[in-house]
N, C-alpha and C positions, 0 to 999 in steps of 0.2 A: 600843507601836506599831512597826510594821515600818519598816525603813529604805527599803523599796521604794516608798513613796508619801508624799505631802505633803498636809496639809489646811490650807487657808487660811480663816479665819473673818473676816467683815467685816459691818458694819452701817451703814446709812445711814438717817437719820430725816429726814422732811420734815413740818413742822407744817402744820396746816390753814391756809388762806389768811388767816384773821382771828385765828389763835391765835399766841401768842408761845412756847408750850411744846408739845412733842409728848406725846400721850396714851399712848405705848407705852414699855416699858422692855425693854432687851436687855443681857445679860451673857454673856460666854463665858470659860471658865477651863480651862486645860490642867493636868491633874494628871499630871505626868511620872512620878511613882512608880507610878501605877496604869495608865499607858499609855492614858489616855482624855481626851476633851475634853467638857466639859459646856457646853451652850448653852441659855439660858433666854430666851424671848420672852414678854412679858406684854402683852396687848392691853387698853388702858384702856376699850374700848367707847365711843368718842367722841373728842372732841378737847378740848384746853385743860387748864386746871389740874385740874378735877375728874377727868377721865379719867386724867391723870398721877398723881394721888394714889391712885386705885383701882388702877392698874397697879402702882405702887410698893408698895402694901400687899400685893397678892397675890404680887408678886415676892419680898418679904421673908418672907412666910409659907410659900413653897414648900419651903424646907429643913425646916421643922417638919412639913409634910405628908409629905414623903418619909421622914423619920425615923419618923413614926407608921405609914406604910404598911409600912416595913421591919420594924418591931417587931411589927406585926399578922401578917405572914407567918410570923414565927418562932414565934408562939404557937399 
C-alpha cells in the first residue's frame, strides 16, 4: 500500500426488530506483507438464528471456494 492514502474499514450490524442475532457476517483483514485488505460480507438472506447460521456457513466456505477457483485457473 502506498503511504499516500489511508483505508478505514468499519462495520455496523443492526438486528431485525424481533431478532436477538443479526443474519449477516462481516470480516476484514489487512495482509501487510501483500499490501492488501480483504473484506468479506455474507448475507444470511433473512434474519435471526437461521440466517446467521447460513451466513456463517458460507462465510467459512469462502476460502475453500477461493482456493478452488485459484487452482482451476492454473490448470
